[in-house]
N, C-alpha and C positions, 0 to 999 in steps of 0.2 A: 664921439671918438670911434673910429671904425675898428672892429675886432681884428686882431692880428692872427693868422694861422701859421703854425710851425710844422714843418715836416721833418721827421727823423730819417734823413737820407741813409744813415748807416744801417738801420733796420731794414730799409727798403732794398738796399743793395744785397744784404744778407738773404733776404727772401728770394730775390731774383737769382742769386748764386745757387741756393738750395734747390730751386726748381730746375735750373739748367743741369746741375750735377745729378739730380734724380733721373732726369730724362737720359743723360749720357749713360749712367749705370744701367738703366733699363735696356737701351739699345745694344749696349756692349755685352751684357751678361745674361739677360733674361729674354729678350725678344727673339723669337724663333724666325728664321728665314722663310720666306714664301717662295718655295720652289715649284709650286703647281702640283704638289702630291703630299699626301698625308704621311707623316713619320710615325713610328711606333710611340706609345706612351712613354713618358720620362719621369722618373722620381724627381723630387725636389733637389735642386743643386745649390752650390755655393759659387760665388763670384771667382773667376780665374781658375781654381782648381776643379770646379764642376763637381763630379761625383767621386773624386778621389778619396774623400773622407769616409765614404761608405766601404772602402776596401782595406782600411788600415787596422781595424780592430782584430780581424782574424786572418787566416790564410785566405788568399785571394779566391780560390775555387769555393771555399766555404761562404765567403762573403757574397759571391754571385748566387749561390744557393739561397742564401737568406734574403737577398734582393728579390729574386724571382718568386720566392714563396709569398712574399709580402705585396708585390706590386704586379705580378702577372708573368706569363710564360714568354712574352715577346716585348722587349723593352729597348729603348734608346738610351745609351749612356754616353758620357763624355769624360775624358781624363785630360784636363787642360784643353787643348784644341783637337784632340784625337777623338773622332766619333766612333762609337761601338754600338753593335747590335747584340744584345743578349738573348739567346734562344734556349729555353729550357723545357720545351715541349717536343716529345718524340714525333708527333705527326707534323709539326712546323718544321722540325729539323730535317725530316725526310723530304718534305717538299722543297726546301731550300737546297740541301746538298745532293739530292738525287734528281728531282724533276728539273730544277734550275741549276744544274751543275755547271753548265758553261758560263753563266753570269757571275759565278762566285769562285772561279778558278784563277783569277788574276793574282799575281804576287804583290805584296806590299813593298813597293820599290823605294818609297821615300826614305825609310829608315836605312836601307842599304846604301843609298846615295849619301846620306848624311855621315855614315861611317867612313866610306871610302874617300869623302872629301878630306878628311884629316890625313889620309896617306897620299893625297895629291894625284889620284888616278881617275877622278870623276871624269875630267875633261877627255881623256883618252877613250874611255868606254862610251861616252856620249858621241864622240866623233865616229867611232865604229858603228854605233846604232844609227846615227844620221846617214853615214855612207850606205848602210844596209837598206834603209828606206828609200834613198835616192835610186839605188840599183833596182829596187822593185818598181819604182815609179817610171824609170826608163823602159822597163820591160812590160809595163802596163799590167802588173800583177796585183791582185787584191791582197790586202794586208789584214791579218788578224791581230788587232791591237794588244789583246791580252797575252798572246803568245810572244809577240815581240818585246813587250814589257818585261815578261818573264825571262827572256834571254838576257836582257840588259841587267836585271837584277841579279840573275845567277852569275854573270860574269863579274859583277862588281863585288858580290859576296865572296866569290871564289878568290879574286885577287886579294881581298882583305884577309882571308884566313890562311891561304896557301901561297900567296904571291903569284898566282897564275890564273888563267881563265880556261874553262872547259870548252870544248867545241860547240858551235852554235846550237845544234839540236840535242845537246847533252848526250853525246855518244849514243844515239838511238840505235846505230847499226849493230854494235855488239851487245846491246842491252837485252834484247830478246833471247839469244842463245845463253847468255849469262844466267838470266833468271830460270830458263828451262834446266840448265845444268845445276843451279842452286837447289832446285826442288826435285832433281832426278833420283833414281834408285841409288846410285852410288853415294850421293850426298846423305840420303837417309841412313845408309849403311855406316858411313862415318859417324853421323850423329848417334847411332845405336852403340858404336864402339865407345864414344865419349861418355854415353850414359852408363855403361858398364864400368869404365874406369871411375866415374863418379860414385857409383854404388860401392865399388871396391875400396875407394878411399874413405867413405863414410864407415864401412865395416871395420876398417883398420882403426879408425878413431874410436868406434865403440868398443873394440877389443882392448884398446889402451885406456879406456874410460876418460877420454878427452871430451871437453865441451866443443860444440859445433856452432859456429856463427852461420846461420843459414844464408843470409845475404852474400856473405863473402864467398861461400862454397858455390852458391848459385852463379855468381859473377864469374868464378873459375870455370864452371861447366859451359856456360854460354860463350865465354871467350874462346874456350878450346874448340867448341863446335863451329863458330864463325870462322876461326883461323883455319880450321880443316877445309872449310868450303871455299875460302878465299884464296889461301896460299898453300894448300895442300897438306899442311901439318899444324899441329897446335904449337903454340909459342913455348920456347925452352924455359923450363923452371930453373935449371942449373945456373945459367948465366944471367938470371934476373930478367930476362926478356918479357916473360909473361906478366910479371909485377909492373914493369914499365908500361906495357900496353894498357893494363887495367887502370893504373894511376893516371894515364894520359886521357883515357875515356872519361874517367870521373872528373878530372880537372876541366875538360872540354865542356861537359854538361853544365858544370858550374859557371864557366865563362859565357855560355850561351844565355843564361839566365841574367847575368850582369849587363851584358850588352842590350838584351831586350828591355830591361828595366831603364837603362840609360836612354834608349830610343823613346821611351814613353814620357820622358821628362822634358821633351822639347828640344829645339835646335840649339839653344845656348849651351845645353849640358851634353849634347852628343860628342862634341870635341873633347870635352873633359873626360867623358866616359872612356872614349877610346885611348886617350893619353894615359889613363890609369891602367887599362887592361891590355895595352899594345905589347908590353914586354912579356906578359903571361901568354898571350896568343902566339907570339913568335916562338917562345920556349916550347909550347906543346906542339906547335906545327913542326919544329925542327925535330922533335922526338919521333913523330909519325914519319916524317920524310926520311930520317935515318933508317928506321925500322923497314920501311917498304923499299927503299933503294937497296938494302942488303938482300931482301928476298927477290927483287927483280933481277938482280945480278946472278942469284942462284938459279932461277928459272931460266935464264938465258943460256947458261953454261951446261945444263943438265942434258943427258942424252936425248936424242930425238924420239926414241920410243915412249918416253914418258910425257910427251907433249899433250896438251888439251885434257888435262886431268882435274884441273881446278879453274876457278874464275880468273886468276892472274894469267893462266896460259891462254885462256880464250881472249882476254884483252890484249895480251902481247901479239897473239896471232893476227887480231884485227888491226893493230898498229902497223904490222908488216905489210898489210894488204895495200898494194899500190892503186888498185882499182876501186877502193872504197870512196864513197861520195864525200865523206869528211874524214881527214886524216887526224887520228889521235896520237898523242905523245905519251911518254912514260909519266909526265906530270899530270896529265889527265887521268891516267890510270890510278895514280896515287890518290888524287882527289876523290875519285869514285870509290875506292876501297876504304878510304878514311870514313866516308859517309855510311858505308855499310857496317864498319866496325862500331860506329857510334849508335846506329839504329839497332843493331842486333845484340848488343852486349848488355847495356844498362837497363833498358826497359824490361826485357824478359826476366832478368835477375831480380829486379824490384818486384815484379808480378809474382814470382815463385815465392818470395819471402812474404808478401801480403797473403797470398793464398794459404801458406802454412800457418801464419799467425791466426787466420779465421778458422782454420780447421782445428788447430789446437784449442782454440777458445770455445769450440762447439763440439763436445764429445759425441753427441748423437749424429752429427754430420760425418765425423771421422768413422764412427761405427758403420754407418750406411755405406760409405765409400769403401771400407775394407770388405764388407760383405759383397759388393759388386765386384771388386778386384779378385777376391778369392773364387768367385763363381765363374768369372770370364777368363781370367789369366791363371789362377791357381798359385801354388806355392813352389812349383818346381822350375819355373823359368821367370825371367824378368819381363816386365811390360814392354811391348813394342808398339810402334806407330800403327801397325795393322789392327791392334786391339781397340784403338780409339773409337771407331764407329759403333762398337758394341759396349761402350762405356758412357752412356748418356748422362748419368749423374756426375761423373768426373768433369764432363764438358760443361754441365750447368754450374758447378762449383767455380770453374775457371772464369766463366762468363760473369757470374755474380761478383767475383772478385774484381774484375775489370770494371764493372758498374760502380762498386763501392770505392775502389782505389785505382782509378785510371792512372797509368804511369806518367802521362803528361796532361794533367787536368786542364791546363790553359796553355795553348800554343798558337799564336796568331800567325797562320800560314796563308790565309785567303783574304781577298778583298773583293767587294762587290763592284764589278766594272760598270753596272748601271747605277747611277745616282751616287755611287762612290763613297759608302761608309763600310766600316770594317764589321766582320761577323764573328762572334764568339759563341761557342756552343758549351753549355753547362751540362756535363754528364754525371755529375755527382748529386743529383736531386733524389730525394727520398721516395717520392711517388713514382711508380712505373706505369706507363700508359699501356704497354704491352710487354709481357714478360719475355726477357732474353732477346729482345730485338732492339739493337742500338748500334751506334757507330764508333766503336773504340779505336779503330784503325783509319778513320776518315772514310771518304767515299769518292766515287767518280774518278776524275782526273788526278785528284790528290790522295787517292787511297794508297795505304802502305803496300808496296809490292811484295813484302815479305810476311804479310799478315797470316796466310795459311801455315807457312813455316813456323812463324812465331807460336801459333796455337800448338803445333806439334811439339816444339821444344818445351813449352810450359806444361802442357798436359802430361807428357811423358815424365817430365821431371818431378811433378807434383805426385803422379801416380806411383812412381818408383819409391818415393820417400814415404808414402802411405803404405804401400805394399810391404816394404822390407823392414820398417823400424817402428818402434814405439818412441814417442817423443815426450820429454819431460822438461818443464820450465825450471831454471835455476832460481830458487828463492820464492817468487810469487807464484800463485796458483794459476793466474791468467796472464796473457800476454798484454803489455801496455800498448795500445793501439794509437798512441798520440802521433800525429803527423807533423812533418816539417817539410819546408819547400826550400831547403839550403841550396839545391840545384834545380835544374829545369824540371826533373822528374820528381814525383812524389815519393818521399822517403820516410821511413819509420824514424821517429825521433830518438828511439832507444834500440840499438841492434838486437835482433832476435837470436839469442844464445840459448841452446838446448843441450841437454844430454840425451843420448839415444841408446836404445837396446834393440838388438836384431830380432826380428819376428820370424826370419827364414834362415835356413842353413846355407852358408855360402857354397858349400859343396854341391848342394842341390841345385843352385843357380849356376853352377859351373863358372864361378868367379875365381880369379886369382888374387888374393889379398896381398897388396904390397907390403913388404917388410918394413 
């Protein structure tokens, strides 16, 4: 009798299915594309979320620091389908952001298009973008793709936040005189006046034995300085205008982080993110619009002899210029001033707070700073911006604070136009390759235009607080340096609240203490 052979077809099909499923998972999640060039090394990742799990245990910038210390100074990461390049080496960062600046100056326009799609304006901006390219083609002009993509992105984001678009080259014509005026002698005199008011306000609190929240007071100082530079006067305290501006700045920084996170979660959640934050965006935008519209009307009706005294005057004069290459409107002016309010208020205030926290926690540094201040400035006058070149230790303290506590440790502003993956720079690493040489304000075409002015504000503010006061912590002997990233900027988890004692006589400084 012939032997009979039985085949278990069920197990056979299960084996075939497992092989097919394994190959599918390999090609979808683990196989790297062959693009003809070598990518940076990459840590082990998980399916779908890729390296997201490495960023969830601690604050993102701390997580990047931990990853770079373990796997190397140049890494390729991915969050879902978003490719990133993590750079934590000073020499590599210099090579990328200085030597190859042109290749990494493109804006990340995909997230902006995803946001404006929920507002129904993407098609309009794409039509304008297409018409611009067609016009250049008819004229046989060359096209810089990165620049044109930046214009498209900037228009889309501007419509999202302010309901309007800036002029194509982002008001290049009035930009240079504005920045010159911003850093001019008169502007520094206005900043000096606000610093004296700041010192007088702290002296008054010391006389009344009141506690001082350094972060809040620094916000008032920087907001007053920026307001003086932009609109010619500090915001009024009596009618609540100053508090509204500072509150709007704080809320805007929080919204920027929410929108950034929603963009990182992929296209399905972009619409959900904007639907959640749309009302908040419109509410904050309307506050800024109301404030700036009122100041624009004041500038338009004031006497002719007071024209061209602040940035708003320069922008209004440029908008009236019929011969200008690009016509700007009052809406463009508002958008430009809002960006300067955001950039000049929050980050400098946070940096002053972190610097004072580090100084208070290190008495030897505080003593050395005071010795330098007393020898250069003395005790009969207040520190001025002209003293800063002769105060190298004060400059070193501010730069070290920027290294340890960068105001915006992670902010994706650039994309690589060649090969097309994003670049992140980790500034919070412990090991320094070259002391005091780093890029806290960006570099190249994306460098912060107010970097030098920001240094002046922070250094004079910290110098005045060290020169004029003894600082005591309420309760604990040391400052709690715990960090939080509730907003886009790096913030202290616990507000820095101190009591202060004057080191100098207000009469010798010729300050009038407010009653």
